[in-house]
C-alpha positions as CSV (number, residue, x, y, z in Angstrom):
1,M,37.5,-126.1,41.1
2,L,34.6,-123.8,39.9
3,P,32.3,-125.6,37.4
4,K,31.9,-124.1,34.2
5,I,28.7,-122.0,33.8
6,S,26.7,-123.6,31.1
7,K,23.7,-122.3,29.0
8,V,21.2,-123.9,31.3
9,A,22.7,-121.5,34.2
10,L,22.4,-118.9,32.4
11,K,18.8,-119.3,31.3
12,A,18.1,-120.2,35.2
13,G,19.3,-116.6,36.1
14,K,21.3,-117.6,39.1
15,V,23.9,-119.9,40.2
16,D,25.7,-120.6,43.6
17,I,29.5,-120.1,43.6
18,K,31.7,-120.6,46.5
19,V,34.0,-117.5,47.1
20,M,36.6,-116.4,49.4
21,R,35.1,-113.5,51.7
22,S,36.5,-112.1,54.8
23,G,38.7,-114.7,55.2
24,T,35.9,-117.5,54.9
25,L,34.7,-119.7,52.2
26,Q,31.1,-119.3,51.5
27,F,28.8,-120.1,49.1
28,Q,27.1,-116.9,47.3
29,E,24.2,-116.9,45.0
30,F,25.1,-114.7,41.8
31,I,22.3,-113.1,39.8
32,I,22.9,-113.3,36.0
33,K,22.2,-110.0,34.6
34,R,21.9,-108.8,30.9
35,I,23.9,-105.6,30.6
36,P,22.9,-103.3,27.3
37,S,25.9,-102.6,25.4
38,P,26.2,-100.8,21.8
39,V,27.0,-104.3,20.2
40,G,24.2,-106.3,22.2
41,A,23.3,-107.1,25.9
42,Y,25.9,-109.6,27.4
43,P,25.6,-111.8,30.5
44,M,27.4,-110.6,33.8
45,L,27.4,-112.7,37.1
46,F,26.1,-110.1,39.8
47,V,26.3,-110.2,43.8
48,D,25.1,-107.3,45.8
49,K,27.8,-107.8,48.6
50,F,31.5,-106.7,48.7
51,I,34.0,-109.1,47.3
52,D,37.9,-108.5,47.3
53,L,38.7,-107.6,43.8
54,S,41.4,-110.3,43.5
55,E,38.7,-112.7,44.1
56,L,36.4,-111.1,41.6
57,L,39.4,-111.8,39.1
58,R,39.8,-115.3,40.1
59,L,36.0,-115.9,39.5
60,A,36.0,-114.0,36.2
61,E,39.0,-116.1,35.0
62,E,37.3,-119.5,36.1
63,C,33.9,-118.8,34.9
64,Q,35.0,-117.1,31.8
65,L,32.3,-114.3,32.1
66,P,32.3,-110.9,33.8
67,V,31.6,-110.7,37.5
68,S,30.4,-107.8,39.3
69,A,30.1,-107.1,43.2
70,K,29.1,-103.8,45.1
71,N,32.7,-102.6,44.9
72,G,34.1,-103.4,41.3
73,T,33.6,-105.4,38.2
74,A,36.3,-107.7,36.6
75,F,36.3,-109.3,33.3
76,P,38.4,-112.4,32.2
77,R,41.8,-111.4,31.1
78,G,41.9,-110.2,27.5
79,K,38.3,-109.9,26.9
80,T,35.7,-106.9,26.9
81,S,32.0,-106.9,26.7
82,K,31.6,-107.4,22.9
83,D,33.4,-110.6,23.2
84,F,30.0,-111.6,25.5
85,A,27.5,-110.2,23.2
86,G,24.9,-112.4,22.4
87,L,25.4,-115.4,24.9
């Protein structure tokens, strides 16, 4: 089970998460980026690698934060960028 992303991790700017990539479990370092939006900047976990969209959706649900990779972006179910503004 993935640990919840705490405010300490948000301030640190990066977090290591175990993901399934190319059929192998790997630790990937996700950088926390602040994305500007009309309602305010919001945090997003970002990795500069290709990760399956189904895996991105799983990570977004478990972390309850938006997750982005080279091939796409995923938000937790039922949430948009305005739900994360100000974190």
